Phi, psi and omega in degrees: 000315179300321179303322177296320179291317180301315179299315178300313183295321178298313177298319178296320180296316178299316177297313185294318178301311181296321188271320188246353180084177184278179173103170183281331175050031188301312183293322178295321177293317178298318180296321179293320177296319176301316179300317178295323179295323174295323176293327176292319175304319181286331186212071187296343179264006180275106181306318185294331175293321176294320179294327178301322178296315179302312181301313179298321180294314176301318181298317180295322182294313176292324178292339173280000174110005184267145179274156180307323179297321179291322180296312179299315180296318180296321178300312179296318179293317180297317178299315181299319177300312180299322178294332178275347180286162175266128182242148175290162175296121184303337182286347183263003183247132175307132183299341181263008180244154177291150174259113182262148175292160180278123185269131177255166182303334182271356182267000000 
C-alpha cells in the first residue's frame, strides 16, 4: 500500500514542480486548501473536492522537505496513532463539531 502512495507522491511532485515551480509555497497551498474546504461545504458529497485537499496536503508535505517514503510512512503512523487513542462516544458530540481524542496527562 505504501509503495502505491510513494509512487503517487513522486509523480505528483514531478508534475507540481513542472507546473507550479519549486519552493515550499506554504501560504499559497494553505489558501488553496481553504478554498477547497469552502467548496466541500458547498458540495459535501463531491468526492473530487475531498481529493483536492488530499492532493494539496501531499504537495505541502513534499514541499516541506519530505520524501515520498517519509510521507507514506507518516500517513501509516498517524493512522496507527489515531487508532490507539481513546475517543469519546460519537453520539455525545454535536455532528457539526469536531470529535477530539481524549487527552491524557502523558500526551
